[in-house]
C-alpha positions as CSV (number, residue, x, y, z in Angstrom):
1,M,99.3,44.5,78.7
2,I,98.9,48.0,80.2
3,T,100.2,47.9,83.8
4,A,99.5,50.3,86.6
5,Q,103.2,51.1,86.8
6,M,103.2,52.1,83.1
7,V,100.2,54.4,83.8
8,K,102.0,55.9,86.8
9,E,105.2,56.6,84.9
10,L,103.3,58.2,82.0
11,R,101.3,60.4,84.4
12,E,104.5,61.5,86.2
13,R,106.1,62.4,82.8
14,T,103.1,64.3,81.4
15,G,101.0,65.5,84.3
16,A,97.9,64.2,82.4
17,G,95.1,62.4,84.2
18,M,95.2,58.7,85.0
19,M,92.4,57.7,82.6
20,D,93.9,59.8,79.8
21,C,97.3,58.1,80.3
22,K,95.7,54.6,80.3
23,K,93.8,55.4,77.1
24,A,96.9,56.8,75.4
25,L,98.9,53.8,76.3
26,S,96.2,51.5,74.9
27,E,96.0,53.5,71.7
28,A,99.8,53.3,71.5
29,N,99.9,49.6,72.1
30,G,102.0,50.1,75.3
31,D,104.6,52.3,73.6
32,S,105.2,55.0,76.2
33,E,106.9,57.4,73.8
34,K,104.0,57.2,71.3
35,A,101.6,57.7,74.3
36,V,103.4,60.9,75.2
37,E,102.9,62.1,71.6
38,I,99.3,61.2,71.7
39,L,98.8,63.1,75.0
40,R,100.7,66.1,73.7
41,E,98.5,66.2,70.7
42,K,95.3,65.9,72.8
43,G,96.8,68.5,75.2
44,L,97.3,71.0,72.5
45,A,93.8,70.5,71.3
46,A,92.5,71.0,74.9
47,A,94.6,74.2,75.1
48,A,93.0,75.5,72.0
49,K,89.6,74.7,73.3
50,K,90.2,76.6,76.5
51,A,91.8,79.6,74.8
52,G,88.6,81.4,74.5
53,R,88.0,81.5,78.3
54,I,88.9,84.7,80.1
55,A,92.1,84.7,82.1
56,A,92.0,87.6,84.5
57,E,93.7,86.0,87.5
58,G,97.3,85.1,87.8
59,L,100.6,86.7,89.0
60,V,102.8,89.7,88.5
61,K,106.4,88.6,88.9
62,T,109.7,90.6,88.8
63,Y,113.3,89.6,88.4
64,V,116.4,91.8,89.3
65,S,119.9,90.8,88.5
66,E,122.4,90.3,91.3
67,D,124.2,93.6,90.5
68,G,120.9,95.5,90.3
69,K,121.6,96.7,86.8
70,T,119.0,94.8,84.9
71,A,115.4,94.0,85.8
72,S,112.1,92.7,84.4
73,I,108.5,92.5,85.2
74,V,105.8,90.2,83.7
75,E,102.1,89.4,84.1
76,V,101.1,85.8,83.5
77,N,97.3,85.2,83.6
78,C,95.1,82.2,84.4
79,E,91.4,81.8,85.1
80,T,91.2,81.3,88.9
81,D,93.1,82.3,92.0
82,F,93.4,78.6,92.8
83,V,95.7,78.1,89.8
84,A,97.6,81.3,90.6
85,V,99.2,79.5,93.6
86,N,99.8,76.2,91.8
87,E,103.5,75.4,92.0
88,D,103.9,74.7,88.3
89,F,102.2,78.0,87.4
90,V,104.3,80.0,89.9
91,T,107.5,78.4,88.7
92,F,106.6,79.2,85.1
93,A,105.9,82.8,85.9
94,D,109.2,83.1,87.8
95,N,111.1,81.6,84.8
96,V,109.4,83.9,82.3
97,A,110.3,87.0,84.4
98,K,114.0,85.8,84.4
99,Q,113.8,85.2,80.6
100,V,112.4,88.6,79.9
101,A,115.5,90.2,81.6
102,A,117.7,88.6,78.9
103,T,115.4,88.7,75.9
104,K,115.7,91.0,72.9
105,A,112.0,90.6,72.1
106,I,109.9,93.8,72.3
107,A,106.5,92.1,71.8
108,I,104.7,89.2,73.4
109,E,104.4,87.5,70.0
110,E,108.2,87.4,69.8
111,L,108.8,86.4,73.4
112,V,106.5,83.4,73.3
113,E,108.2,82.0,70.2
114,E,111.6,81.9,72.0
115,K,112.9,78.8,73.6
116,Y,111.8,78.5,77.1
117,I,114.6,79.4,79.6
118,A,114.1,76.3,81.8
119,G,116.3,74.0,79.9
120,T,113.8,72.5,77.5
121,D,113.6,72.3,73.7
122,K,110.1,73.8,73.8
123,T,109.1,77.4,73.2
124,V,107.4,79.6,75.8
125,Q,104.1,79.1,74.0
126,E,104.5,75.3,73.8
127,T,105.2,75.3,77.5
128,V,102.0,77.4,78.1
129,N,100.0,74.9,76.1
130,E,101.3,72.0,78.1
131,L,100.4,73.8,81.3
132,I,96.9,74.4,80.0
133,A,96.6,70.7,79.2
134,K,98.0,69.7,82.6
135,I,96.1,72.1,84.8
136,G,93.0,72.6,82.8
137,E,92.7,76.4,82.6
138,N,93.4,79.0,80.0
139,M,96.7,80.8,80.5
140,A,98.7,83.5,78.8
141,V,101.8,85.6,79.1
142,R,100.0,89.0,78.9
143,R,102.7,91.7,79.0
144,F,106.3,92.4,80.1
145,S,108.7,95.2,80.5
146,K,112.4,95.6,81.4
147,L,114.7,98.3,82.8
148,A,118.5,98.7,82.7
149,V,120.8,101.2,84.4
150,E,124.5,102.1,84.2
151,N,125.0,104.4,87.1
152,G,122.5,103.5,89.8
153,T,120.3,100.6,90.7
154,I,116.9,99.0,90.1
155,A,114.7,97.6,92.8
156,S,111.4,95.6,92.7
157,Y,108.5,95.3,95.0
158,I,105.7,92.7,94.9
159,H,102.5,93.4,96.8
160,G,99.6,91.1,97.7
161,G,101.4,87.9,96.7
162,G,101.7,89.0,93.1
163,R,98.7,91.2,92.7
164,I,100.8,94.3,92.1
165,G,104.4,94.4,90.9
166,V,106.7,97.4,90.6
167,L,110.2,98.2,89.2
168,V,111.9,101.5,90.0
169,K,115.2,102.7,88.5
170,V,117.2,105.3,90.4
171,E,120.3,107.0,89.0
172,C,123.3,108.4,90.8
173,E,126.9,109.0,89.8
174,K,128.1,107.8,93.2
175,D,127.7,104.2,94.2
176,S,126.2,103.6,97.6
177,D,124.2,101.0,99.5
178,V,121.6,103.7,100.1
179,L,120.5,103.6,96.5
180,A,118.9,100.1,96.8
181,A,116.9,101.2,99.9
182,V,115.8,104.4,98.1
183,A,114.7,102.4,95.1
184,K,112.8,99.9,97.3
185,D,111.1,102.8,99.2
186,V,110.0,104.5,96.0
187,A,108.8,101.1,94.6
188,M,106.5,100.7,97.6
189,Q,105.3,104.3,97.0
190,V,104.4,103.4,93.4
191,A,102.6,100.3,94.5
192,A,100.5,102.2,97.1
193,T,99.7,105.4,95.1
194,N,99.7,104.3,91.5
195,P,101.1,107.5,90.0
196,L,100.3,108.1,86.3
197,F,103.5,109.9,85.5
198,L,107.1,110.3,86.8
199,N,107.0,114.1,86.7
200,R,105.3,117.1,85.1
201,D,107.4,116.7,81.9
202,A,106.0,113.2,81.4
203,V,102.4,114.4,81.4
204,D,101.2,114.3,77.8
205,N,99.3,117.3,76.5
206,E,96.2,115.3,75.6
207,S,95.8,114.1,79.2
208,L,96.4,117.6,80.6
209,E,93.9,119.3,78.3
210,K,91.3,116.7,79.1
211,E,91.7,117.4,82.8
212,K,91.5,121.1,82.2
213,E,88.3,120.8,80.3
214,I,86.8,118.7,83.1
215,Y,87.8,121.3,85.7
216,R,86.3,124.1,83.6
217,V,83.0,122.3,83.3
218,Q,83.0,121.5,87.0
219,A,83.7,125.2,87.9
220,L,80.9,126.4,85.6
221,N,78.5,123.8,87.0
222,E,79.3,125.1,90.5
223,G,78.1,128.5,89.3
224,K,81.4,130.3,89.4
225,P,81.9,133.4,87.3
226,E,83.8,132.8,84.1
227,K,86.4,135.4,85.1
228,I,87.6,133.2,88.0
229,V,87.1,129.9,86.3
230,E,90.6,129.9,84.8
231,K,92.2,130.6,88.2
232,M,90.3,127.6,89.6
233,V,91.5,125.5,86.7
234,V,95.1,126.4,87.4
235,G,94.7,125.5,91.0
236,R,93.1,122.2,90.2
237,V,95.8,121.4,87.7
238,Q,98.4,121.9,90.4
239,K,96.5,119.4,92.6
240,Y,96.4,117.0,89.6
241,Y,100.2,117.1,89.4
242,K,100.6,116.5,93.1
243,E,98.3,113.5,93.0
244,N,99.5,111.9,89.8
245,C,103.2,112.8,89.3
246,L,105.4,110.5,91.4
247,V,108.0,113.0,92.5
248,E,105.4,115.5,93.7
249,Q,103.4,113.0,95.7
250,V,103.4,113.0,99.5
251,Y,105.7,110.3,100.7
252,V,103.6,107.6,102.3
253,K,106.2,106.7,104.8
254,N,106.7,110.3,105.9
255,P,103.8,112.7,105.1
256,D,106.0,115.6,106.0
257,L,108.0,115.0,102.8
258,T,107.2,114.7,99.1
259,I,109.1,112.1,97.1
260,E,111.2,114.9,95.6
261,K,112.2,116.1,99.1
262,Y,112.9,112.6,100.2
263,L,115.3,112.1,97.3
264,Q,117.0,115.4,98.2
265,E,117.5,114.2,101.8
266,K,119.0,110.9,100.6
267,S,121.2,112.7,98.0
268,K,122.8,114.7,100.8
269,E,123.4,111.4,102.7
270,V,125.1,109.9,99.6
271,G,126.9,113.1,98.5
272,A,125.5,113.1,95.0
273,P,122.1,113.7,93.4
274,I,119.7,110.7,93.3
275,T,117.0,110.8,90.7
276,V,114.2,108.4,89.8
277,A,114.7,107.7,86.1
278,A,111.8,105.4,85.5
279,F,109.2,103.1,87.0
280,V,106.9,100.3,85.8
281,R,103.8,99.2,87.7
282,F,101.7,96.2,86.7
283,E,98.5,95.3,88.5
284,K,97.1,91.8,87.9
285,G,94.1,91.8,85.5
286,E,93.9,95.5,85.1
287,G,92.0,96.3,81.9
288,I,90.7,92.8,81.5
289,E,86.9,92.5,81.6
290,K,86.4,89.4,83.8
291,K,83.4,87.2,83.0
292,E,81.4,86.4,86.1
293,E,80.3,82.8,86.2
294,N,78.3,80.7,88.7
295,F,80.9,78.5,90.4
296,A,78.5,75.5,90.6
297,E,77.8,75.8,86.9
298,E,81.5,76.1,86.1
299,V,82.3,72.9,88.1
300,Q,79.5,71.1,86.3
301,K,80.9,72.2,82.9
302,Q,84.3,70.8,83.9
303,M,82.8,67.5,85.0
304,Q,81.1,67.3,81.6
305,G,84.3,68.1,79.8
306,K,83.1,71.3,78.4
């Protein structure tokens, strides 16, 4: 006989729906372990069914080690902003960020095949599949990055509850508490201004030539004589650098300074040069074409089990 207590315990173990638990127990003749296997099998099937749905919501999470020498950033996607605040989803994203800091994987395909860091015998992908079955939405670990530093520190900044995440690595031969504050300030700058490059040396030739050609065409369309077009292109390229290279940008917390001048001021305070060595910026869902659906129709689909 399948009791309400048996259903309750199975539901707590698996997170599956009450009716699904009751059916699984009936199919397993009351054997709870067999019922778990049945639900896992059905859960994985449900996960595969949902995998084609677009997951453009979710969270960007970061992790920084206590000594500030190692850090990671990860984007984990789901379908709706409702699930993005689900406790299980948030915990999973936090754990993956911590796992990335320690991983040797360089690709998502490698990462998701690793054992999940939260003390289970399941892989990251198996954990994703179980979350899909439990919560009912497609999910995926989309991308990750990590930074490490020997002389200096790394800081992170999360904006908008996980909409934007940033890591910034600053290097300095002299240890100082100032470094962490500088790295945090620059991380906030990166979140706000979304620079494309660290400095001029990081600007690839293809991007630069593309911009130059756009400026040439713009100048010619404005009716400017060809003899001064090149001078205009040079001027606009300088503006491009100032807008898109982090160290040349106007410092948002003090418009009288550029980031480079801000670093110079802080270097004097520390007594040694402070440089920004690298940054990473993830924005949730960027580059994903989100499918627009009628909410009422989506609810109807879910009620019908589609």
